Each structure stands twice: as structure tokens, then as C-alpha cells.
PDB file of N, H, CA, C and O in Angstrom:
ATOM      1  N   MET A   1      -3.225  40.102  -7.983  1.00  0.00           N
ATOM      2  CA  MET A   1      -4.849  39.798  -8.105  1.00  0.00           C
ATOM      3  C   MET A   1      -4.955  38.730  -8.980  1.00  0.00           C
ATOM      4  O   MET A   1      -4.169  38.797  -9.925  1.00  0.00           O
ATOM      5  N   PRO A   2      -5.871  37.520  -8.950  1.00  0.00           N
ATOM      6  CA  PRO A   2      -5.720  36.441  -9.277  1.00  0.00           C
ATOM      7  C   PRO A   2      -6.175  36.181 -10.795  1.00  0.00           C
ATOM      8  O   PRO A   2      -6.990  36.847 -11.433  1.00  0.00           O
ATOM      9  N   THR A   3      -5.388  34.950 -11.261  1.00  0.00           N
ATOM     10  H   THR A   3      -4.726  34.409 -10.743  1.00  0.00           H
ATOM     11  CA  THR A   3      -5.846  35.139 -12.848  1.00  0.00           C
ATOM     12  C   THR A   3      -7.237  34.617 -12.536  1.00  0.00           C
ATOM     13  O   THR A   3      -7.891  34.429 -11.510  1.00  0.00           O
ATOM     14  N   SER A   4      -7.465  34.421 -14.160  1.00  0.00           N
ATOM     15  H   SER A   4      -6.933  34.573 -14.993  1.00  0.00           H
ATOM     16  CA  SER A   4      -9.170  33.730 -14.371  1.00  0.00           C
ATOM     17  C   SER A   4      -8.686  32.442 -14.497  1.00  0.00           C
ATOM     18  O   SER A   4      -9.583  31.638 -14.245  1.00  0.00           O
ATOM     19  N   ARG A   5      -7.653  31.921 -14.778  1.00  0.00           N
ATOM     20  H   ARG A   5      -6.924  32.574 -14.983  1.00  0.00           H
ATOM     21  CA  ARG A   5      -7.521  30.530 -13.999  1.00  0.00           C
ATOM     22  C   ARG A   5      -7.399  29.842 -12.855  1.00  0.00           C
ATOM     23  O   ARG A   5      -7.668  28.640 -12.848  1.00  0.00           O
ATOM     24  N   GLN A   6      -7.062  30.363 -11.944  1.00  0.00           N
ATOM     25  H   GLN A   6      -6.844  31.338 -11.950  1.00  0.00           H
ATOM     26  CA  GLN A   6      -7.265  30.232 -10.300  1.00  0.00           C
ATOM     27  C   GLN A   6      -8.901  30.893 -10.043  1.00  0.00           C
ATOM     28  O   GLN A   6      -9.321  30.203  -9.114  1.00  0.00           O
ATOM     29  N   ILE A   7      -9.641  31.563 -10.298  1.00  0.00           N
ATOM     30  H   ILE A   7      -9.300  32.123 -11.052  1.00  0.00           H
ATOM     31  CA  ILE A   7     -10.548  31.657 -10.079  1.00  0.00           C
ATOM     32  C   ILE A   7     -11.520  31.122 -10.407  1.00  0.00           C
ATOM     33  O   ILE A   7     -12.481  31.397  -9.689  1.00  0.00           O
ATOM     34  N   THR A   8     -11.767  30.267 -11.425  1.00  0.00           N
ATOM     35  H   THR A   8     -10.987  30.044 -12.009  1.00  0.00           H
ATOM     36  CA  THR A   8     -12.783  28.966 -11.980  1.00  0.00           C
ATOM     37  C   THR A   8     -11.700  28.010 -11.410  1.00  0.00           C
ATOM     38  O   THR A   8     -12.317  26.960 -11.229  1.00  0.00           O
ATOM     39  N   LYS A   9     -10.258  27.796 -10.987  1.00  0.00           N
ATOM     40  H   LYS A   9      -9.757  28.649 -11.134  1.00  0.00           H
ATOM     41  CA  LYS A   9     -10.064  26.770  -9.919  1.00  0.00           C
ATOM     42  C   LYS A   9     -10.661  27.014  -8.745  1.00  0.00           C
ATOM     43  O   LYS A   9     -11.587  26.245  -8.488  1.00  0.00           O
ATOM     44  N   ARG A  10     -10.495  27.594  -8.190  1.00  0.00           N
ATOM     45  H   ARG A  10      -9.743  28.219  -8.398  1.00  0.00           H
ATOM     46  CA  ARG A  10     -11.433  28.141  -7.238  1.00  0.00           C
ATOM     47  C   ARG A  10     -13.321  27.873  -6.880  1.00  0.00           C
ATOM     48  O   ARG A  10     -13.937  27.256  -6.011  1.00  0.00           O
ATOM     49  N   ASP A  11     -13.713  28.707  -8.070  1.00  0.00           N
ATOM     50  H   ASP A  11     -13.213  29.208  -8.776  1.00  0.00           H
ATOM     51  CA  ASP A  11     -15.114  28.194  -8.104  1.00  0.00           C
ATOM     52  C   ASP A  11     -15.504  26.427  -8.338  1.00  0.00           C
ATOM     53  O   ASP A  11     -16.316  25.690  -7.778  1.00  0.00           O
ATOM     54  N   SER A  12     -14.570  26.219  -9.358  1.00  0.00           N
ATOM     55  H   SER A  12     -13.911  26.818  -9.812  1.00  0.00           H
ATOM     56  CA  SER A  12     -14.989  24.555  -9.227  1.00  0.00           C
ATOM     57  C   SER A  12     -14.976  23.631  -7.800  1.00  0.00           C
ATOM     58  O   SER A  12     -15.781  22.814  -7.353  1.00  0.00           O
ATOM     59  N   ARG A  13     -13.453  24.240  -7.210  1.00  0.00           N
ATOM     60  H   ARG A  13     -12.798  24.904  -7.572  1.00  0.00           H
ATOM     61  CA  ARG A  13     -13.896  23.253  -5.904  1.00  0.00           C
ATOM     62  C   ARG A  13     -14.814  23.423  -4.955  1.00  0.00           C
ATOM     63  O   ARG A  13     -15.172  22.480  -4.249  1.00  0.00           O
ATOM     64  N   THR A  14     -15.382  24.846  -4.807  1.00  0.00           N
ATOM     65  H   THR A  14     -15.091  25.612  -5.380  1.00  0.00           H
ATOM     66  CA  THR A  14     -16.355  25.393  -4.089  1.00  0.00           C
ATOM     67  C   THR A  14     -18.052  24.664  -4.432  1.00  0.00           C
ATOM     68  O   THR A  14     -19.029  24.593  -3.687  1.00  0.00           O
ATOM     69  N   GLU A  15     -17.874  24.221  -5.797  1.00  0.00           N
ATOM     70  H   GLU A  15     -17.080  24.278  -6.403  1.00  0.00           H
ATOM     71  CA  GLU A  15     -19.139  23.541  -6.291  1.00  0.00           C
ATOM     72  C   GLU A  15     -19.086  22.169  -6.149  1.00  0.00           C
ATOM     73  O   GLU A  15     -20.061  21.418  -6.108  1.00  0.00           O
ATOM     74  N   LEU A  16     -17.810  21.831  -6.067  1.00  0.00           N
ATOM     75  H   LEU A  16     -17.018  22.441  -6.100  1.00  0.00           H
ATOM     76  CA  LEU A  16     -17.380  19.934  -5.446  1.00  0.00           C
ATOM     77  C   LEU A  16     -17.490  19.923  -4.378  1.00  0.00           C
ATOM     78  O   LEU A  16     -17.951  18.840  -4.019  1.00  0.00           O
ATOM     79  N   GLN A  17     -17.275  20.705  -3.435  1.00  0.00           N
ATOM     80  H   GLN A  17     -16.900  21.585  -3.726  1.00  0.00           H
ATOM     81  CA  GLN A  17     -17.265  20.921  -1.763  1.00  0.00           C
ATOM     82  C   GLN A  17     -19.169  20.951  -1.555  1.00  0.00           C
ATOM     83  O   GLN A  17     -19.874  20.096  -1.020  1.00  0.00           O
ATOM     84  N   ALA A  18     -19.574  22.256  -2.198  1.00  0.00           N
ATOM     85  H   ALA A  18     -19.001  22.951  -2.633  1.00  0.00           H
ATOM     86  CA  ALA A  18     -21.325  22.015  -1.929  1.00  0.00           C
ATOM     87  C   ALA A  18     -21.769  20.685  -2.511  1.00  0.00           C
ATOM     88  O   ALA A  18     -22.692  19.980  -2.102  1.00  0.00           O
ATOM     89  N   TRP A  19     -21.202  20.528  -3.223  1.00  0.00           N
ATOM     90  H   TRP A  19     -20.452  21.100  -3.555  1.00  0.00           H
ATOM     91  CA  TRP A  19     -22.228  18.991  -3.799  1.00  0.00           C
ATOM     92  C   TRP A  19     -21.582  18.204  -3.037  1.00  0.00           C
ATOM     93  O   TRP A  19     -22.388  17.529  -2.398  1.00  0.00           O
ATOM     94  N   TYR A  20     -20.427  17.931  -2.762  1.00  0.00           N
ATOM     95  H   TYR A  20     -19.771  18.479  -3.281  1.00  0.00           H
ATOM     96  CA  TYR A  20     -20.536  16.728  -1.809  1.00  0.00           C
ATOM     97  C   TYR A  20     -21.646  16.775  -0.144  1.00  0.00           C
ATOM     98  O   TYR A  20     -22.310  15.885   0.387  1.00  0.00           O
ATOM     99  N   LEU A  21     -21.379  18.424   0.297  1.00  0.00           N
ATOM    100  H   LEU A  21     -20.839  19.147  -0.135  1.00  0.00           H
ATOM    101  CA  LEU A  21     -21.772  18.266   1.640  1.00  0.00           C
ATOM    102  C   LEU A  21     -23.390  18.186   1.410  1.00  0.00           C
ATOM    103  O   LEU A  21     -24.080  18.086   2.424  1.00  0.00           O
ATOM    104  N   THR A  22     -24.097  18.228   0.009  1.00  0.00           N
ATOM    105  H   THR A  22     -23.536  18.309  -0.815  1.00  0.00           H
ATOM    106  CA  THR A  22     -25.519  18.916   0.454  1.00  0.00           C
ATOM    107  C   THR A  22     -25.989  17.522  -0.059  1.00  0.00           C
ATOM    108  O   THR A  22     -26.758  16.952   0.715  1.00  0.00           O
ATOM    109  N   SER A  23     -25.577  16.633  -1.600  1.00  0.00           N
ATOM    110  H   SER A  23     -24.952  17.096  -2.228  1.00  0.00           H
ATOM    111  CA  SER A  23     -25.767  15.659  -1.795  1.00  0.00           C
ATOM    112  C   SER A  23     -24.927  14.016  -1.625  1.00  0.00           C
ATOM    113  O   SER A  23     -25.630  13.069  -1.271  1.00  0.00           O
ATOM    114  N   LEU A  24     -23.360  13.775  -1.910  1.00  0.00           N
ATOM    115  H   LEU A  24     -22.789  14.544  -2.198  1.00  0.00           H
ATOM    116  CA  LEU A  24     -23.443  12.818  -1.540  1.00  0.00           C
ATOM    117  C   LEU A  24     -23.094  12.889  -0.363  1.00  0.00           C
ATOM    118  O   LEU A  24     -23.112  11.658  -0.344  1.00  0.00           O
ATOM    119  N   ALA A  25     -22.786  13.150   0.662  1.00  0.00           N
ATOM    120  H   ALA A  25     -22.771  14.150   0.646  1.00  0.00           H
ATOM    121  CA  ALA A  25     -22.511  13.079   2.102  1.00  0.00           C
ATOM    122  C   ALA A  25     -24.180  12.772   2.814  1.00  0.00           C
ATOM    123  O   ALA A  25     -24.268  12.265   3.932  1.00  0.00           O
ATOM    124  N   PRO A  26     -24.853  12.976   2.377  1.00  0.00           N
ATOM    125  CA  PRO A  26     -26.247  12.683   2.918  1.00  0.00           C
ATOM    126  C   PRO A  26     -26.578  10.810   2.500  1.00  0.00           C
ATOM    127  O   PRO A  26     -27.117   9.855   3.060  1.00  0.00           O
ATOM    128  N   LYS A  27     -25.965  11.048   1.361  1.00  0.00           N
ATOM    129  H   LYS A  27     -25.527  11.823   0.905  1.00  0.00           H
ATOM    130  CA  LYS A  27     -26.427   9.513   0.922  1.00  0.00           C
ATOM    131  C   LYS A  27     -26.051   8.577   1.769  1.00  0.00           C
ATOM    132  O   LYS A  27     -26.781   7.713   2.254  1.00  0.00           O
ATOM    133  N   LEU A  28     -24.324   8.816   2.054  1.00  0.00           N
ATOM    134  H   LEU A  28     -23.732   9.518   1.659  1.00  0.00           H
ATOM    135  CA  LEU A  28     -23.301   8.080   2.414  1.00  0.00           C
ATOM    136  C   LEU A  28     -24.136   7.633   3.759  1.00  0.00           C
ATOM    137  O   LEU A  28     -24.491   6.509   4.114  1.00  0.00           O
ATOM    138  N   SER A  29     -24.313   8.853   4.349  1.00  0.00           N
ATOM    139  H   SER A  29     -24.025   9.766   4.060  1.00  0.00           H
ATOM    140  CA  SER A  29     -25.442   8.107   5.684  1.00  0.00           C
ATOM    141  C   SER A  29     -26.400   7.088   5.660  1.00  0.00           C
ATOM    142  O   SER A  29     -26.317   6.061   6.333  1.00  0.00           O
ATOM    143  N   ARG A  30     -27.410   7.394   4.807  1.00  0.00           N
ATOM    144  H   ARG A  30     -27.478   8.229   4.260  1.00  0.00           H
ATOM    145  CA  ARG A  30     -28.734   6.708   4.681  1.00  0.00           C
ATOM    146  C   ARG A  30     -27.429   5.156   4.421  1.00  0.00           C
ATOM    147  O   ARG A  30     -27.315   4.313   5.311  1.00  0.00           O
ATOM    148  N   ALA A  31     -26.639   5.073   3.163  1.00  0.00           N
ATOM    149  H   ALA A  31     -26.731   5.758   2.440  1.00  0.00           H
ATOM    150  CA  ALA A  31     -26.105   3.880   3.100  1.00  0.00           C
ATOM    151  C   ALA A  31     -26.249   3.217   4.124  1.00  0.00           C
ATOM    152  O   ALA A  31     -26.792   2.114   4.187  1.00  0.00           O
ATOM    153  N   THR A  32     -25.620   4.031   5.303  1.00  0.00           N
ATOM    154  H   THR A  32     -25.179   4.927   5.252  1.00  0.00           H
ATOM    155  CA  THR A  32     -24.840   3.210   6.566  1.00  0.00           C
ATOM    156  C   THR A  32     -25.853   2.942   7.457  1.00  0.00           C
ATOM    157  O   THR A  32     -25.736   2.161   8.401  1.00  0.00           O
ATOM    158  N   THR A  33     -27.076   3.710   7.124  1.00  0.00           N
ATOM    159  H   THR A  33     -27.171   4.344   6.356  1.00  0.00           H
ATOM    160  CA  THR A  33     -28.076   3.864   8.544  1.00  0.00           C
ATOM    161  C   THR A  33     -28.969   2.573   7.653  1.00  0.00           C
ATOM    162  O   THR A  33     -29.735   2.369   8.595  1.00  0.00           O
ATOM    163  N   ARG A  34     -29.400   1.670   6.695  1.00  0.00           N
ATOM    164  H   ARG A  34     -28.778   1.835   5.930  1.00  0.00           H
ATOM    165  CA  ARG A  34     -29.643   0.989   6.308  1.00  0.00           C
ATOM    166  C   ARG A  34     -28.764  -0.242   6.254  1.00  0.00           C
ATOM    167  O   ARG A  34     -29.284  -1.354   6.157  1.00  0.00           O
ATOM    168  N   ARG A  35     -27.266  -0.065   6.321  1.00  0.00           N
ATOM    169  H   ARG A  35     -26.844   0.838   6.400  1.00  0.00           H
ATOM    170  CA  ARG A  35     -26.715  -1.172   6.370  1.00  0.00           C
ATOM    171  C   ARG A  35     -26.140  -2.006   4.882  1.00  0.00           C
ATOM    172  O   ARG A  35     -25.694  -3.117   4.598  1.00  0.00           O
ATOM    173  N   VAL A  36     -26.540  -0.395   3.993  1.00  0.00           N
ATOM    174  H   VAL A  36     -26.902   0.508   4.224  1.00  0.00           H
ATOM    175  CA  VAL A  36     -25.593  -0.955   2.525  1.00  0.00           C
ATOM    176  C   VAL A  36     -24.474  -0.826   2.898  1.00  0.00           C
ATOM    177  O   VAL A  36     -24.138  -1.984   3.149  1.00  0.00           O
ATOM    178  N   VAL A  37     -23.387   0.010   3.179  1.00  0.00           N
ATOM    179  H   VAL A  37     -23.660   0.950   2.976  1.00  0.00           H
ATOM    180  CA  VAL A  37     -21.843  -0.186   3.695  1.00  0.00           C
ATOM    181  C   VAL A  37     -22.026  -0.132   5.049  1.00  0.00           C
ATOM    182  O   VAL A  37     -23.001  -0.061   5.797  1.00  0.00           O
ATOM    183  N   THR A  38     -20.643  -0.194   5.191  1.00  0.00           N
ATOM    184  H   THR A  38     -19.851  -0.252   4.583  1.00  0.00           H
ATOM    185  CA  THR A  38     -20.379  -0.212   6.849  1.00  0.00           C
ATOM    186  C   THR A  38     -19.926   1.177   7.340  1.00  0.00           C
ATOM    187  O   THR A  38     -19.524   2.075   6.601  1.00  0.00           O
ATOM    188  N   THR A  39     -20.005   1.219   8.242  1.00  0.00           N
ATOM    189  H   THR A  39     -20.332   0.489   8.843  1.00  0.00           H
ATOM    190  CA  THR A  39     -19.924   2.823   9.098  1.00  0.00           C
ATOM    191  C   THR A  39     -18.406   3.185   8.871  1.00  0.00           C
ATOM    192  O   THR A  39     -18.130   4.384   8.830  1.00  0.00           O
ATOM    193  N   ALA A  40     -17.405   2.269   8.720  1.00  0.00           N
ATOM    194  H   ALA A  40     -17.629   1.295   8.753  1.00  0.00           H
ATOM    195  CA  ALA A  40     -16.282   2.003   9.170  1.00  0.00           C
ATOM    196  C   ALA A  40     -15.399   2.967   7.639  1.00  0.00           C
ATOM    197  O   ALA A  40     -14.545   3.838   7.473  1.00  0.00           O
ATOM    198  N   ALA A  41     -16.431   1.970   6.715  1.00  0.00           N
ATOM    199  H   ALA A  41     -17.126   1.263   6.850  1.00  0.00           H
ATOM    200  CA  ALA A  41     -15.773   1.999   4.873  1.00  0.00           C
ATOM    201  C   ALA A  41     -16.663   3.696   4.554  1.00  0.00           C
ATOM    202  O   ALA A  41     -16.086   4.402   3.727  1.00  0.00           O
ATOM    203  N   VAL A  42     -17.778   4.195   5.084  1.00  0.00           N
ATOM    204  H   VAL A  42     -18.247   3.622   5.756  1.00  0.00           H
ATOM    205  CA  VAL A  42     -18.034   5.544   5.147  1.00  0.00           C
ATOM    206  C   VAL A  42     -17.070   6.429   5.296  1.00  0.00           C
ATOM    207  O   VAL A  42     -16.488   7.159   4.493  1.00  0.00           O
ATOM    208  N   ASP A  43     -16.950   6.208   6.816  1.00  0.00           N
ATOM    209  H   ASP A  43     -17.423   5.615   7.468  1.00  0.00           H
ATOM    210  CA  ASP A  43     -15.653   7.133   7.092  1.00  0.00           C
ATOM    211  C   ASP A  43     -14.469   7.500   6.609  1.00  0.00           C
ATOM    212  O   ASP A  43     -13.898   8.590   6.616  1.00  0.00           O
ATOM    213  N   ALA A  44     -14.021   5.939   5.979  1.00  0.00           N
ATOM    214  H   ALA A  44     -14.485   5.053   5.974  1.00  0.00           H
ATOM    215  CA  ALA A  44     -12.395   5.750   5.326  1.00  0.00           C
ATOM    216  C   ALA A  44     -12.772   6.909   4.020  1.00  0.00           C
ATOM    217  O   ALA A  44     -11.881   7.711   3.739  1.00  0.00           O
ATOM    218  N   LEU A  45     -14.004   6.967   3.296  1.00  0.00           N
ATOM    219  H   LEU A  45     -14.728   6.315   3.525  1.00  0.00           H
ATOM    220  CA  LEU A  45     -14.499   7.573   2.714  1.00  0.00           C
ATOM    221  C   LEU A  45     -14.577   9.106   2.432  1.00  0.00           C
ATOM    222  O   LEU A  45     -14.185   9.904   1.581  1.00  0.00           O
ATOM    223  N   ASP A  46     -15.150   9.099   3.365  1.00  0.00           N
ATOM    224  H   ASP A  46     -15.469   8.450   4.057  1.00  0.00           H
ATOM    225  CA  ASP A  46     -15.348  11.106   4.060  1.00  0.00           C
ATOM    226  C   ASP A  46     -14.258  11.534   3.944  1.00  0.00           C
ATOM    227  O   ASP A  46     -13.797  12.397   3.197  1.00  0.00           O
ATOM    228  N   GLY A  47     -13.737  10.796   4.853  1.00  0.00           N
ATOM    229  H   GLY A  47     -14.111  10.095   5.460  1.00  0.00           H
ATOM    230  CA  GLY A  47     -11.843  11.536   4.879  1.00  0.00           C
ATOM    231  C   GLY A  47     -11.350  12.342   3.900  1.00  0.00           C
ATOM    232  O   GLY A  47     -11.208  13.556   3.761  1.00  0.00           O
ATOM    233  N   GLN A  48     -11.084  11.201   3.144  1.00  0.00           N
ATOM    234  H   GLN A  48     -11.200  10.214   3.257  1.00  0.00           H
ATOM    235  CA  GLN A  48     -10.503  11.031   1.598  1.00  0.00           C
ATOM    236  C   GLN A  48     -10.797  11.963   1.067  1.00  0.00           C
ATOM    237  O   GLN A  48     -10.008  12.875   0.819  1.00  0.00           O
ATOM    238  N   ILE A  49     -12.385  11.951   0.674  1.00  0.00           N
ATOM    239  H   ILE A  49     -13.026  11.210   0.876  1.00  0.00           H
ATOM    240  CA  ILE A  49     -12.767  13.220   0.438  1.00  0.00           C
ATOM    241  C   ILE A  49     -12.393  14.218   0.617  1.00  0.00           C
ATOM    242  O   ILE A  49     -11.707  15.014  -0.023  1.00  0.00           O
ATOM    243  N   ARG A  50     -13.075  14.200   1.980  1.00  0.00           N
ATOM    244  H   ARG A  50     -13.632  13.553   2.500  1.00  0.00           H
ATOM    245  CA  ARG A  50     -12.547  15.850   2.620  1.00  0.00           C
ATOM    246  C   ARG A  50     -11.178  16.554   2.537  1.00  0.00           C
ATOM    247  O   ARG A  50     -10.820  17.731   2.494  1.00  0.00           O
ATOM    248  N   GLU A  51     -10.628  15.494   2.532  1.00  0.00           N
ATOM    249  H   GLU A  51     -10.919  14.538   2.567  1.00  0.00           H
ATOM    250  CA  GLU A  51      -9.124  16.337   1.921  1.00  0.00           C
ATOM    251  C   GLU A  51      -8.929  16.396   0.885  1.00  0.00           C
ATOM    252  O   GLU A  51      -8.130  17.324   0.759  1.00  0.00           O
ATOM    253  N   LEU A  52      -9.261  15.762  -0.552  1.00  0.00           N
ATOM    254  H   LEU A  52      -9.910  15.009  -0.449  1.00  0.00           H
ATOM    255  CA  LEU A  52      -9.066  15.849  -1.563  1.00  0.00           C
ATOM    256  C   LEU A  52      -9.755  17.593  -1.897  1.00  0.00           C
ATOM    257  O   LEU A  52      -9.296  18.440  -2.664  1.00  0.00           O
ATOM    258  N   LEU A  53     -11.176  17.687  -0.861  1.00  0.00           N
ATOM    259  H   LEU A  53     -11.549  16.999  -0.238  1.00  0.00           H
ATOM    260  CA  LEU A  53     -11.796  19.360  -1.147  1.00  0.00           C
ATOM    261  C   LEU A  53     -11.419  20.107  -0.160  1.00  0.00           C
ATOM    262  O   LEU A  53     -12.207  20.968   0.231  1.00  0.00           O
ATOM    263  N   ASP A  54     -10.620  20.016   0.236  1.00  0.00           N
ATOM    264  H   ASP A  54      -9.980  19.316  -0.082  1.00  0.00           H
ATOM    265  CA  ASP A  54     -10.116  20.916   1.554  1.00  0.00           C
ATOM    266  C   ASP A  54     -11.602  20.951   2.413  1.00  0.00           C
ATOM    267  O   ASP A  54     -12.294  21.968   2.390  1.00  0.00           O
ATOM    268  N   LEU A  55     -11.860  20.178   2.892  1.00  0.00           N
ATOM    269  H   LEU A  55     -11.298  19.351   2.911  1.00  0.00           H
ATOM    270  CA  LEU A  55     -13.354  20.332   3.758  1.00  0.00           C
ATOM    271  C   LEU A  55     -12.840  19.758   5.248  1.00  0.00           C
ATOM    272  O   LEU A  55     -12.262  18.722   5.579  1.00  0.00           O
ATOM    273  N   PRO A  56     -13.396  21.088   6.092  1.00  0.00           N
ATOM    274  CA  PRO A  56     -13.273  20.278   7.358  1.00  0.00           C
ATOM    275  C   PRO A  56     -13.023  18.922   7.725  1.00  0.00           C
ATOM    276  O   PRO A  56     -13.020  18.317   6.653  1.00  0.00           O
ATOM    277  N   PRO A  57     -12.797  18.055   8.713  1.00  0.00           N
ATOM    278  CA  PRO A  57     -13.140  16.695   9.447  1.00  0.00           C
ATOM    279  C   PRO A  57     -14.748  16.470   9.569  1.00  0.00           C
ATOM    280  O   PRO A  57     -15.242  17.590   9.437  1.00  0.00           O
ATOM    281  N   ALA A  58     -15.567  15.706   9.723  1.00  0.00           N
ATOM    282  H   ALA A  58     -15.166  14.797   9.830  1.00  0.00           H
ATOM    283  CA  ALA A  58     -16.673  15.554   9.941  1.00  0.00           C
ATOM    284  C   ALA A  58     -16.538  15.313  11.444  1.00  0.00           C
ATOM    285  O   ALA A  58     -15.600  14.792  12.046  1.00  0.00           O
ATOM    286  N   ALA A  59     -17.887  15.895  12.000  1.00  0.00           N
ATOM    287  H   ALA A  59     -18.650  16.319  11.511  1.00  0.00           H
ATOM    288  CA  ALA A  59     -18.184  15.214  13.519  1.00  0.00           C
ATOM    289  C   ALA A  59     -19.034  14.027  12.930  1.00  0.00           C
ATOM    290  O   ALA A  59     -19.881  13.812  12.063  1.00  0.00           O
ATOM    291  N   ALA A  60     -18.114  13.204  14.176  1.00  0.00           N
ATOM    292  H   ALA A  60     -17.426  13.378  14.880  1.00  0.00           H
ATOM    293  CA  ALA A  60     -19.063  11.917  14.128  1.00  0.00           C
ATOM    294  C   ALA A  60     -20.202  12.073  14.478  1.00  0.00           C
ATOM    295  O   ALA A  60     -20.172  11.407  15.513  1.00  0.00           O
ATOM    296  N   GLU A  61     -21.150  12.429  14.413  1.00  0.00           N
ATOM    297  H   GLU A  61     -21.174  12.970  13.573  1.00  0.00           H
ATOM    298  CA  GLU A  61     -22.352  12.264  14.338  1.00  0.00           C
ATOM    299  C   GLU A  61     -23.108  12.375  13.163  1.00  0.00           C
ATOM    300  O   GLU A  61     -24.278  12.048  12.965  1.00  0.00           O
ATOM    301  N   HIS A  62     -21.959  13.081  12.111  1.00  0.00           N
ATOM    302  H   HIS A  62     -21.008  13.347  12.272  1.00  0.00           H
ATOM    303  CA  HIS A  62     -23.293  13.857  10.732  1.00  0.00           C
ATOM    304  C   HIS A  62     -22.743  12.614  10.203  1.00  0.00           C
ATOM    305  O   HIS A  62     -23.140  12.634   9.038  1.00  0.00           O
ATOM    306  N   LEU A  63     -21.879  11.246  10.403  1.00  0.00           N
ATOM    307  H   LEU A  63     -21.557  11.229  11.349  1.00  0.00           H
ATOM    308  CA  LEU A  63     -21.989   9.858   9.379  1.00  0.00           C
ATOM    309  C   LEU A  63     -22.393   8.601  10.195  1.00  0.00           C
ATOM    310  O   LEU A  63     -21.992   7.455   9.989  1.00  0.00           O
ATOM    311  N   ALA A  64     -23.093   8.936  10.977  1.00  0.00           N
ATOM    312  H   ALA A  64     -23.419   9.867  11.144  1.00  0.00           H
ATOM    313  CA  ALA A  64     -23.147   7.529  11.805  1.00  0.00           C
ATOM    314  C   ALA A  64     -24.998   7.046  11.434  1.00  0.00           C
ATOM    315  O   ALA A  64     -25.468   6.005  11.893  1.00  0.00           O
TER     316      ALA A  64
END
């Protein structure tokens, strides 16, 4: 049976995953479209964040 600490950690990670996918990732995508940052920089950051949050790799069309 999971402890309350394990449940809290899982819930926190789920919240961060949702925040990244619904809030930050779209903003990063818009920044590349507007040429505020390079696509390569966003791809690198996205990969690091996805690894940290245990998210699957992004499909290329989501970040171009």
C-alpha cells in the first residue's frame, strides 16, 4: 500500500506534467514560431523537462 508521501509525490509530478503540457510547452512552441528562441534550444529544453517529469518524447510537429 502506498504511503501518503508516495501519493503526494505522484500527485505533485502529475500536476507538473499537466502544467508543462498545457501551459509551458505551448508557450515554448509560440516562442519558436515568433523566432524569439531557436527551435534547437526549445527542443533541448523540452527533452530535458520531459525526462525530468517522466513524460514521453514529443512528436516533432508539436515543437516546430
